[in-house]
C-alpha positions in Angstrom: 53.0 109.6 108.1 54.2 106.5 106.4 54.2 103.2 108.1 57.9 102.6 110.3 60.8 101.3 108.1 61.7 97.9 109.9 65.4 98.4 109.5 66.4 102.0 111.4 70.2 101.7 111.0 71.1 100.5 114.6 74.1 98.4 113.7 77.7 100.1 115.2 78.0 103.5 113.0 81.9 103.7 113.7 83.0 100.6 113.0 87.2 101.3 113.2 86.6 102.9 116.7 84.5 100.4 118.6 83.3 100.0 122.7 81.3 97.6 123.6 78.5 99.9 125.6 76.5 102.6 123.5 72.7 103.5 123.0 72.0 103.9 119.3 69.0 107.1 119.7 68.4 106.4 116.0 64.0 106.0 115.5 61.0 108.0 115.9 62.2 111.5 117.1 59.7 114.7 116.8 59.8 117.3 114.4 58.9 120.0 112.6 59.6 123.1 110.1 60.8 126.1 110.9 60.3 128.2 108.0 59.9 131.5 110.1 63.0 131.6 111.9 61.1 131.1 115.2 62.1 128.3 117.4 64.9 130.1 118.8 63.0 132.9 120.0 60.0 130.9 121.0 62.7 128.6 122.9 61.7 125.5 121.5 65.4 124.5 122.6 63.6 123.8 126.1 61.7 121.2 125.2 58.2 122.7 125.7 57.4 123.1 121.9 54.7 120.8 120.9 56.0 118.8 117.8 53.5 118.5 115.0 55.1 116.1 112.9 57.4 113.0 113.6 60.6 111.4 111.6 62.5 108.4 111.6 65.8 109.2 112.1 68.3 108.7 110.5 66.7 109.8 107.4 66.3 113.1 105.8 62.7 114.7 105.8 63.2 114.8 102.0 63.5 110.4 102.0 60.3 108.1 101.9 62.2 106.3 104.8 62.0 109.3 106.9 58.1 109.2 107.0 57.7 112.3 105.4 59.1 112.7 102.1 58.4 116.0 101.7 61.1 117.8 98.7 59.9 121.2 99.3 62.6 123.7 100.7 62.4 124.2 104.9 65.9 125.4 105.1 65.2 125.5 109.0 64.2 121.9 110.6 64.1 120.9 114.2 63.9 117.7 116.1 63.0 116.1 119.9 62.8 113.2 121.5 63.7 112.2 125.2 66.5 109.4 126.7 66.7 107.7 130.3 70.9 106.9 131.2 71.0 103.5 131.6 72.0 102.7 135.0 75.0 101.0 133.5 76.2 104.0 132.6 76.1 105.9 135.5 78.9 107.5 137.4 80.9 107.8 133.7 81.1 111.0 131.0 78.1 110.3 128.7 78.9 111.4 124.6 76.5 112.0 122.1 77.6 111.3 118.6 76.2 112.4 115.4 77.8 111.1 112.3 76.0 113.8 110.0 73.7 116.8 110.0 73.4 118.9 107.2 74.5 121.5 107.6 74.8 123.4 110.5 73.5 121.9 113.7 72.8 123.3 117.3 72.0 120.7 119.9 70.7 121.1 123.1 70.2 118.5 126.2 67.9 119.8 128.4 67.9 123.0 127.5 71.1 123.5 128.0 73.2 124.3 124.4 76.1 121.5 124.0 77.1 121.0 120.8 77.3 123.7 117.7 78.8 122.3 114.2 79.5 123.2 110.9 79.7 120.7 107.6 77.1 118.3 106.6 79.3 115.4 105.8 81.3 115.0 108.9 80.8 113.5 112.6 80.6 115.4 115.8 80.0 114.8 119.3 79.8 116.7 122.6 80.3 115.3 126.1 76.8 115.8 128.0 77.4 114.7 130.9 77.3 118.1 133.2 73.8 119.1 131.6 71.4 115.4 132.8 69.2 115.2 135.0 67.7 112.2 137.1 64.8 110.6 134.7 64.5 111.3 131.1 66.4 113.7 129.5 65.1 115.8 126.2 67.0 116.5 123.4 66.8 118.8 120.8 68.9 119.3 117.4 68.0 122.5 115.1 69.3 122.1 112.1 70.2 124.9 109.6 70.5 124.0 105.5 71.2 126.9 102.6 69.2 125.3 100.0 70.0 127.8 97.3 73.6 128.9 98.7 76.3 127.4 96.5 79.1 128.8 98.2 77.9 125.7 100.4 80.1 122.0 100.1 76.8 120.5 99.0 78.0 117.9 96.1 75.4 116.7 94.1 72.1 118.0 95.6 70.2 120.5 93.6 69.4 124.2 94.7 66.4 123.9 92.8 63.4 122.0 94.5 63.0 119.3 91.9 66.2 117.6 90.7 67.6 118.1 87.1 70.5 117.2 84.9 73.3 115.8 87.1 72.0 117.5 90.4 69.7 115.6 93.0 67.0 115.9 95.5 68.9 117.3 98.8 69.2 116.3 102.1 68.6 118.4 105.2 69.4 117.6 108.6 69.7 114.7 110.6 71.2 111.7 107.5 73.7 109.2 109.7 73.3 107.7 113.0 73.0 109.3 116.5 74.1 107.5 119.9 75.2 107.6 122.6 78.5 106.5 124.8 79.6 106.2 128.3 83.3 107.0 128.6 86.0 107.3 131.4 87.3 110.9 132.6 90.2 109.6 130.6 89.7 107.7 127.5 91.3 107.0 124.2 89.3 109.5 122.2 90.9 108.7 118.5 93.3 106.9 117.0 95.9 107.2 113.7 97.4 104.0 112.1 99.9 103.8 109.3 101.0 100.7 108.0 104.2 100.2 106.4 104.6 97.0 104.4 108.2 97.8 103.9 109.5 97.7 107.2 106.2 95.2 108.2 105.6 97.8 110.9 102.3 99.9 112.2 102.8 103.4 113.2 100.1 103.9 115.6 99.2 107.5 117.5 97.0 107.5 120.4 94.8 110.5 121.6 93.6 111.0 125.1 90.7 113.1 126.2 90.6 113.7 129.7 94.6 114.0 130.3 96.0 115.6 133.5 99.3 116.2 134.0 100.9 113.3 136.5 98.0 111.0 135.8 99.2 107.4 136.3 98.2 106.2 133.0 99.4 103.4 130.5 98.2 102.0 127.5 98.1 98.4 126.2 98.2 97.9 122.7 97.7 94.0 120.8 97.6 93.2 117.7 96.1 89.3 116.0 95.4 88.0 113.0 92.8 85.7 112.9 92.6 85.3 116.0 96.7 84.6 116.9 98.8 87.0 118.2 101.6 89.1 116.3 102.5 92.0 118.5 101.9 94.0 121.8 103.2 96.6 123.5 103.1 98.7 127.2 103.7 102.2 127.4 103.1 105.0 130.0 101.3 107.9 128.4 103.0 110.8 129.8 101.0 113.2 127.3 97.7 113.7 125.5 98.9 111.7 122.6 101.2 109.1 122.1 102.8 107.2 119.9 104.5 103.9 118.8 106.0 101.7 116.5 104.6 98.1 116.7 106.4 95.5 114.4 104.8 92.7 113.0 106.3 89.3 113.8 104.6 87.5 111.1 105.6 86.9 107.3 104.3 88.7 104.7 105.3 88.5 101.3 106.2 85.7 98.4 102.1 85.4 98.2 101.8 83.5 101.7 101.6 86.9 103.4 99.1 88.8 104.8 98.9 92.5 102.9 95.9 93.3 101.8 94.9 93.7 98.3 91.1 93.9 96.9 91.7 89.5 96.1 93.1 88.9 99.3 91.4 91.7 101.8 93.3 90.6 104.8 92.8 93.0 107.9 94.4 92.7 111.3 92.5 93.2 115.0 94.2 95.8 117.2 92.7 96.2 120.8 93.9 98.8 122.7 93.1 99.2 126.5 93.8 102.5 128.2 94.6 101.6 132.4 94.5 104.5 134.9 95.9 103.7 138.2 96.3 100.1 137.4 92.3 99.6 136.6 91.4 99.2 132.9 89.5 102.7 131.9 88.9 101.9 128.7 89.1 99.8 125.9 88.8 100.4 122.4 88.5 97.5 119.4 89.6 98.5 115.7 91.5 97.0 112.7 94.0 97.8 110.1 95.3 95.9 106.5 99.1 96.4 106.1 98.7 97.9 102.5 101.0 100.6 100.7 99.8 102.8 97.8 102.6 104.4 96.0 103.6 106.0 92.3 107.4 105.3 91.3 109.0 106.2 88.2 105.5 107.1 86.3 103.8 103.7 87.6 100.9 103.2 89.9 101.8 100.4 92.7 99.7 99.0 94.9 102.9 97.1 97.2 105.5 97.7 95.7 104.0 96.6 92.3 102.4 97.9 89.6 98.5 97.8 89.3 95.6 98.8 87.1 92.4 100.4 88.9 89.3 99.7 87.2 87.3 101.5 89.3 83.5 102.8 89.1 81.8 105.8 89.4 79.5 105.4 92.2 76.8 107.8 93.2 76.0 106.9 96.9 72.4 107.6 96.2 69.0 105.6 97.2 65.6 105.3 96.0 64.0 105.6 99.4 66.6 107.0 101.7 68.7 109.3 98.9 71.8 109.9 100.6 71.6 107.1 103.3 71.2 103.8 102.7 68.0 101.8 104.0 70.1 99.5 106.1 74.0 98.2 106.3 72.9 95.4 103.9 72.6 97.8 101.2 76.3 98.8 101.9 77.4 95.7 101.4 75.5 94.5 98.9 76.9 97.5 96.7 80.5 96.6 97.4 79.8 92.9 96.4 77.5 93.8 93.3 80.7 96.4 92.3 83.2 93.7 92.7 80.9 90.9 91.3 80.8 93.1 88.2 84.9 93.0 88.1 85.2 96.4 89.3 88.5 96.6 91.7 87.3 99.7 93.2 85.4 102.6 93.9 85.2 106.1 93.3 82.5 107.4 95.5 81.6 111.1 93.4 80.9 114.3 95.3 79.8 112.3 98.7 81.8 111.8 101.6 80.7 108.2 102.4 79.1 106.6 105.3 81.6 104.8 107.7 79.6 101.8 107.3 80.4 101.5 103.8 84.4 101.8 104.0 84.0 99.1 106.7 82.7 96.5 104.2 85.1 98.1 101.6 88.3 97.5 104.0 86.5 93.6 104.9 85.6 92.9 101.3 88.5 93.9 99.1 87.5 97.3 97.3 90.0 100.1 96.8 87.7 103.5 97.1 88.9 107.3 96.0 87.6 109.2 98.7 86.2 112.4 97.5 85.2 115.9 99.0 81.2 117.5 98.2 82.1 120.1 96.1 80.4 124.2 96.2 79.8 125.6 93.0 80.9 129.5 93.2 83.9 130.6 94.5 84.1 132.8 97.6 86.2 133.4 100.8 83.3 131.8 102.6 83.6 129.1 100.9 87.4 128.5 100.7 87.1 128.6 105.0 84.2 126.3 104.5 85.2 123.7 102.4 88.6 123.7 104.0 87.4 123.0 107.5 85.0 120.2 106.5 87.7 118.3 104.2 90.1 118.8 107.3 87.3 116.8 109.2 86.7 114.1 106.3 90.4 113.1 105.9 91.0 112.4 109.9 87.6 110.9 109.8 88.9 108.1 107.1 92.7 108.2 107.3 92.7 104.8 108.9 90.3 102.9 106.2 93.0 100.7 104.6 90.4 100.5 101.6 91.0 104.3 100.6 93.9 104.7 97.8 93.5 108.8 96.5 91.9 111.7 98.1 90.1 114.1 95.9 89.4 117.5 97.2 88.2 119.1 93.9 86.0 117.8 90.8 85.8 119.3 87.5 86.4 122.8 89.1 83.8 123.1 91.1 83.6 125.8 92.5 86.7 127.2 91.2 85.1 127.6 87.9 87.5 130.0 87.0 90.4 128.1 87.6 92.1 128.4 84.3 92.4 132.1 84.4 92.5 133.0 88.1 95.0 132.4 89.9 93.3 133.3 93.4 91.1 129.7 92.1 94.5 128.4 90.9 96.2 129.1 94.6 92.9 127.8 96.5 93.6 124.1 94.9 97.4 124.0 95.1 96.6 125.3 98.7 93.9 122.0 98.8 96.4 120.0 97.6 99.2 120.6 99.5 96.7 120.4 102.6 96.0 117.4 101.9 100.0 116.0 101.5 100.7 117.6 105.2 97.3 115.5 106.6 98.3 112.3 104.7 101.5 111.6 103.0 100.8 108.2 102.4 98.3 108.7 99.1 98.3 110.3 96.0 95.9 113.5 96.0 94.4 114.5 92.6 93.9 118.1 92.9 91.0 118.5 90.3 89.8 115.6 88.9 88.6 115.8 85.2 90.2 118.6 83.8 92.5 122.1 84.3 94.5 120.1 87.2 97.3 122.2 88.7 99.6 120.2 90.9 99.0 116.8 90.8 99.6 113.5 91.9 97.8 111.3 89.1 97.1 113.3 85.5 92.6 111.8 85.5 90.6 113.0 82.2 86.9 113.0 82.1 86.1 111.9 78.7 82.7 110.8 77.8 83.3 110.1 73.8 81.4 107.2 73.1 83.0 106.5 69.3 85.6 103.2 70.2 87.8 105.0 67.1 88.3 107.8 68.4 89.3 106.8 72.2 91.4 104.4 70.8 93.2 107.0 68.4 93.0 109.3 71.2 94.8 107.7 73.9 97.5 105.6 72.6 99.9 108.4 72.8 100.3 110.5 76.0 101.2 113.5 73.8 97.2 113.1 72.2 95.8 112.2 75.5 97.0 115.2 77.0 96.1 117.5 74.0 92.8 116.2 73.3 90.5 118.4 75.7 87.4 116.3 76.1 84.6 118.9 77.0 86.7 121.8 75.5 89.0 121.7 78.6 92.6 122.0 79.0 93.6 118.8 80.9 96.6 121.0 83.0 96.3 124.7 83.5 98.7 126.6 81.5 102.2 126.9 83.2 101.7 123.8 85.0 103.8 121.1 83.0 103.6 117.8 82.5 106.0 115.9 85.2 105.5 112.1 83.9 102.4 111.4 86.1 100.4 108.0 85.5 97.6 109.0 83.5 94.1 107.2 84.2 90.7 108.3 82.7 88.5 108.6 85.4 85.1 109.2 84.2 84.0 108.1 80.9 81.0 105.8 79.4 78.0 106.7 81.0 75.4 104.9 78.4 72.3 105.3 78.9 69.8 102.4 78.4 66.4 102.4 80.0 65.5 99.3 81.9 63.4 100.6 84.7 60.2 101.9 84.8 61.2 105.3 84.8 62.9 107.8 82.5 66.1 109.2 82.2 69.0 111.1 79.9 73.0 109.6 79.6 75.8 110.7 78.0 75.2 108.5 74.8 72.0 106.2 74.0 71.4 102.3 74.0 68.3 101.3 72.2 68.7 97.4 73.7 70.8 94.8 75.5 72.8 93.9 72.6 73.5 97.3 71.9 74.2 98.4 75.4 76.8 95.7 75.6 78.7 96.8 72.2 78.7 100.4 73.4 80.0 99.1 76.7 82.4 96.7 74.9 83.8 99.7 72.3 84.1 102.2 75.4 85.9 99.7 78.1 87.6 98.1 75.7 89.4 101.4 74.2 90.5 101.9 78.1 92.2 98.2 77.7 93.7 98.8 74.8 95.3 102.3 75.5 99.1 101.8 76.1 99.5 105.0 78.5 96.3 104.6 80.5 97.0 102.8 84.1 93.4 102.8 85.0 90.0 104.0 84.6 86.7 104.4 86.2 83.1 103.9 84.4 80.6 106.2 84.6 78.4 104.2 86.6 77.5 102.2 89.2 73.8 102.6 89.6 70.7 104.8 88.1 70.2 107.7 90.2 66.9 109.4 89.8 66.9 111.1 86.6 69.9 109.6 85.2 69.5 105.9 83.7 73.4 105.9 82.6 74.4 103.3 85.3 75.1 99.6 84.9 72.5 98.8 87.6 69.0 100.3 87.5 68.6 102.6 91.1 67.4 99.7 92.5 70.6 98.1 92.1 69.5 95.2 89.0 72.1 94.5 86.7 71.4 95.9 82.8 73.1 93.1 81.3 74.2 89.5 82.7 76.5 90.3 85.4 78.6 88.1 84.0 78.9 90.0 80.8 79.3 93.1 82.6 82.3 91.5 84.8 84.3 90.2 81.4 83.8 93.4 80.0 84.9 95.2 82.3 88.1 92.9 83.3 89.1 92.6 79.4 88.6 89.1 78.7 86.4 87.6 75.9 82.8 87.5 75.8 
């Protein structure tokens, strides 16, 4: 096994719902493949099996940072480690959290099954208190991934052993942090925060775990801004969820206020305290931004003012960690680089991103489009899988200020016959309406790129590289809707254009080799001068369009065999950062 990485992702994994007491379980775990699916029959879950390997959690076995770097097919993998419960946790309930395990997970503590979960990108947890013993406890995880199953929500993970084209190395098993957290029997299990800038209010919904009828519970909410009190409320808890609206008693407009924008990412701090029988039982720290994204008269508005989105397509892959960033600082650096190059947002592509990335986008000021990791083949099983996981994703990320749009489906992936198949059209419609029912505050794109049904934004993918062609195509809404780049209809016949804002959400993709590996792109540059010229051509055409209200350039970094990034895979800029910034911002070079 290679040398243990210096950073094992030991920052708090859930930055919008923080408790002071917690214990990371990242680090070295015993590990093994189970290619014959013999583990449960041989009772590996009971803890007596002699695992032959070690792995660094939370890095998948395909990654270099795992210590294994094995990209061959192993659809069933097992993990094991021991832990002792800290004395300070005794007498409380103990929750075991997983950020993400791809794709199915079964979890045992001391041989007792405590959790099963399906969905490779969403979190889950279990109350393991009743499975604990004195001294060392044994934790065992079985993860099952279906490498070749194309009905599985998998994003960019390829179903063949070697990555190729637009598809990359797979991720199997644990790939986000694992941690323990003590809580009282009655505790705050989750919260839902909805800002309303028009009324200068925050809508708060708190969910109480372990709630019992007749219990003497109160919840105290305290809001501050830069340490100064803004609002406070205390109320009785009489059911398992309670809702309140808190008025923010501060000034919030005319350029002097505290609304959140990418240029001024103002955040309020929120502390929630649960009191049981007069004693503090739980305390959670969170935050929120006062931000509104809306559409009025066919215009995209941020905080009630027209706003042009200048996004970059971000795959969220790293050379040594794949879907898992090597460190929290790497996530922060991606946000910083995106902003430094003149973008005000990112479309996280085919990946439900690590909450720590969303935290830095909230904190540093970057718009984010949240996108589902799609499957590639339609079936009724696929519908169930993608629906359940998307529900979990929207719930997990609802509170993040940075997220301003939802993309449940991209480029007809999973619904390849949507143009002619009513069943697939109904699925896309269902995903659109379900997302709107979960979150009425953000726009939803039913099928980003083409073959859209009902949608809040009309979004087009177009890798044309000739400036004059792009300029003509997007000189008029009618021309844009009839162009059919990639020989695709923009709207499914029968779904008429209803005046929605028009955005170019994938374009560019200019390949330029500036590192040690070869690859491809949608068009090629010979040197820096040529790359700069080509970049100016495509971005300039988007800026000059009188009908586009935003764009998303492909892409932030090279990834494996793709060399169409503005940065190399190891995050080195291919042009001076200021040159890229001027092009993206539309200022003179």
